[in-house]
Every structure is written in structure tokens, then in C-alpha cells.
C-alpha positions as CSV (number, residue, x, y, z in Angstrom):
1,X,138.1,-49.8,89.8
2,X,141.8,-50.5,90.5
3,X,143.5,-52.7,93.0
4,X,141.4,-54.0,95.9
5,X,143.4,-54.4,99.1
6,X,142.2,-56.9,101.7
7,X,143.6,-57.9,105.1
8,X,142.6,-61.1,106.9
9,X,143.6,-61.3,110.5
10,X,144.8,-64.4,112.5
11,X,142.9,-66.8,114.7
12,X,143.0,-65.0,118.0
13,X,143.2,-61.5,116.5
14,X,140.6,-59.1,115.0
15,X,140.3,-56.2,112.6
16,X,141.4,-54.1,115.6
17,X,144.7,-55.9,116.1
18,X,148.1,-54.4,115.5
19,X,148.2,-55.2,111.8
20,X,144.5,-54.3,111.1
21,X,145.1,-50.9,112.9
22,X,148.3,-50.3,111.0
23,X,146.6,-51.0,107.6
24,X,143.4,-49.0,108.4
25,X,145.4,-45.9,109.3
26,X,147.7,-46.0,106.2
27,X,145.3,-47.6,103.6
28,X,141.8,-46.3,104.3
29,X,140.4,-48.1,101.2
30,X,141.6,-51.5,102.5
31,X,138.9,-54.1,103.3
32,X,139.6,-55.1,106.9
33,X,136.8,-57.2,108.5
34,X,136.4,-59.4,111.5
35,X,136.4,-63.2,110.9
36,X,134.9,-64.9,113.9
37,X,133.8,-68.6,114.2
38,X,135.0,-71.7,112.6
39,X,137.2,-71.9,109.5
40,X,134.1,-72.7,107.4
41,X,132.3,-69.6,108.8
42,X,135.3,-67.4,108.2
43,X,135.8,-68.7,104.6
44,X,132.1,-68.2,103.9
45,X,132.4,-64.5,104.9
46,X,135.6,-64.0,103.0
47,X,134.1,-65.6,99.8
48,X,131.0,-63.3,100.2
49,X,133.1,-60.2,100.6
50,X,135.4,-61.0,97.6
51,X,132.9,-62.7,95.3
52,X,132.5,-59.7,92.9
53,X,136.1,-58.3,93.2
54,X,139.1,-58.6,90.8
55,X,142.7,-57.4,91.0
56,X,142.8,-58.3,94.7
57,X,146.0,-57.9,96.8
58,X,145.2,-60.3,99.6
59,X,147.2,-60.1,102.8
60,X,146.8,-62.9,105.4
61,X,148.4,-63.2,108.8
62,X,148.9,-66.6,110.5
63,X,145.4,-68.3,110.4
64,X,144.4,-65.5,108.1
65,X,147.3,-66.5,105.9
66,X,145.8,-70.0,105.7
67,X,142.5,-68.5,104.7
68,X,144.0,-66.2,102.1
69,X,146.0,-69.0,100.6
70,X,142.9,-71.2,100.4
71,X,141.0,-68.4,98.8
72,X,143.8,-67.7,96.3
73,X,144.0,-71.4,95.3
74,X,140.2,-71.5,94.7
75,X,140.0,-68.1,93.0
76,X,143.3,-67.5,91.3
77,X,141.7,-65.5,88.5
78,X,140.7,-62.8,91.1
79,X,144.1,-62.4,92.8
80,X,146.7,-59.9,91.7
81,X,149.1,-60.7,94.5
82,X,149.1,-62.7,97.7
83,X,151.0,-61.6,100.8
84,X,151.4,-64.2,103.6
85,X,152.6,-63.3,107.0
86,X,153.7,-66.5,108.9
87,X,150.8,-68.4,107.3
88,X,149.5,-71.5,109.0
89,X,149.8,-73.6,105.9
90,X,151.0,-76.6,108.0
91,X,147.4,-77.1,109.3
92,X,145.5,-80.1,107.9
93,X,142.9,-77.8,106.5
94,X,145.4,-76.9,103.8
95,X,146.0,-80.5,102.8
96,X,143.4,-80.5,100.0
97,X,145.5,-77.7,98.3
98,X,148.9,-79.5,98.5
99,X,148.6,-80.8,94.9
100,X,147.7,-77.4,93.4
101,X,150.1,-75.1,91.7
102,X,149.1,-71.5,91.4
103,X,151.1,-68.8,89.5
104,X,150.0,-65.6,91.2
105,X,152.9,-63.6,92.8
106,X,153.2,-64.6,96.4
107,X,155.3,-62.8,99.0
108,X,155.8,-64.8,102.2
109,X,157.3,-63.3,105.4
110,X,158.1,-65.6,108.3
111,X,160.0,-64.9,111.5
112,X,163.0,-67.1,112.2
113,X,162.0,-67.1,115.9
114,X,158.3,-68.1,115.2
115,X,157.2,-70.5,118.0
116,X,153.6,-70.8,116.7
117,X,153.8,-71.6,113.0
118,X,156.9,-73.7,112.1
119,X,159.1,-72.1,109.4
120,X,160.5,-75.2,107.6
121,X,157.2,-77.1,106.9
122,X,155.5,-73.9,105.8
123,X,158.4,-73.0,103.5
124,X,158.2,-76.5,101.9
125,X,154.5,-76.3,101.4
126,X,154.6,-72.8,100.0
127,X,157.4,-73.7,97.6
128,X,155.4,-76.6,96.2
129,X,152.0,-74.8,95.8
130,X,153.1,-71.3,94.8
131,X,155.0,-71.2,91.6
132,X,155.9,-67.5,91.8
133,X,157.0,-67.3,95.5
134,X,159.3,-64.8,97.1
135,X,160.1,-66.2,100.6
136,X,161.6,-63.8,103.2
137,X,162.8,-65.1,106.5
138,X,163.2,-62.2,109.0
139,X,164.8,-62.1,112.4
140,X,161.5,-61.9,114.3
141,X,158.7,-63.8,116.2
142,X,155.4,-65.1,115.1
143,X,153.5,-61.7,115.0
144,X,156.5,-60.2,113.2
145,X,156.3,-57.4,115.8
146,X,159.8,-56.0,115.1
147,X,159.8,-56.1,111.3
148,X,156.2,-55.9,110.1
149,X,156.2,-52.1,109.5
150,X,159.5,-52.4,107.5
151,X,158.2,-54.6,104.7
152,X,157.6,-51.8,102.1
153,X,153.9,-51.9,102.2
154,X,153.4,-49.1,99.7
155,X,155.1,-51.3,97.1
156,X,153.5,-54.5,98.2
157,X,150.0,-53.1,98.2
158,X,150.4,-50.8,95.3
159,X,149.3,-51.2,91.7
């Protein structure tokens, strides 16, 4: 079956946002859904979509990064790679996962000028939870609008 690519958008975005549109155009096999409602509603939908999948490359942006990280912590055996874009790991909803240690490869990209999700606390949390972390601080804002397309997506999302 090969690698399953999945993108999870942020809180106020959708599958039609900048990143969802970018991924849909370049990776037509990528699973790109809308996640409306509460965190519980969103996680229920994500768990349903991924329940029978393996070798998942999971990309999460902001609040979607929180969701992707929570899913990876609960289902590490399904995850091949986790890519977090300015993930909202500083929210209290991630607190139950702070004592976990997961070993899947994690690439984290965060803008040095992010005024939505604080860089330092997120880096500290990610360094504690993710044992195989590559942390990249880029000169950008929260949506990573200047650097997002330069991250080498073919390699990040590839087999």
C-alpha cells in the first residue's frame, strides 16, 4: 500500500487553506479533510480516518499540529514520520502527553516571528516528548507564509 500522507489544518483554517491547497495540487493522494468542531470532534474524525492505516506521514499545522502530535502519541505504531508546523503543543490539551516519550522521526518547523504559538515553550515540550526530533527555526511568521514551500516536501513526504 505504501506511505499514507495526511494533512491536518489549523483551528481557523480548512482543507481549502493555503497549505491544504498546496498539498492537494502536488500530492493528489494525500488525505486532506476538514476538521470542524471541538477538539474531541476533530480527534474522533481523525481517529476514524486513520484507524486502519499504517506507514502514515502525518503533517499538522498549528492546532492541527496539536492534533497530529496527540494522535502520534496514542498510535505510534501507525506513524512513519510526523511533521509539525508551528504546533500548538503549549495548550493544556497536550498536558496528558507531557510524560510520554515517542521515537518516531519528528520534523518541527517554527517561525522565529510567530506571534500565535510561542516558540520556546513548544520547543521545550517537543524536545521532551519526541526522542527523534529535528527542530527547524525559520525566519517567518505563524503561518510560515514565506518559507512553507521551501521545506523540501518531496523528501519529507516521500517513502
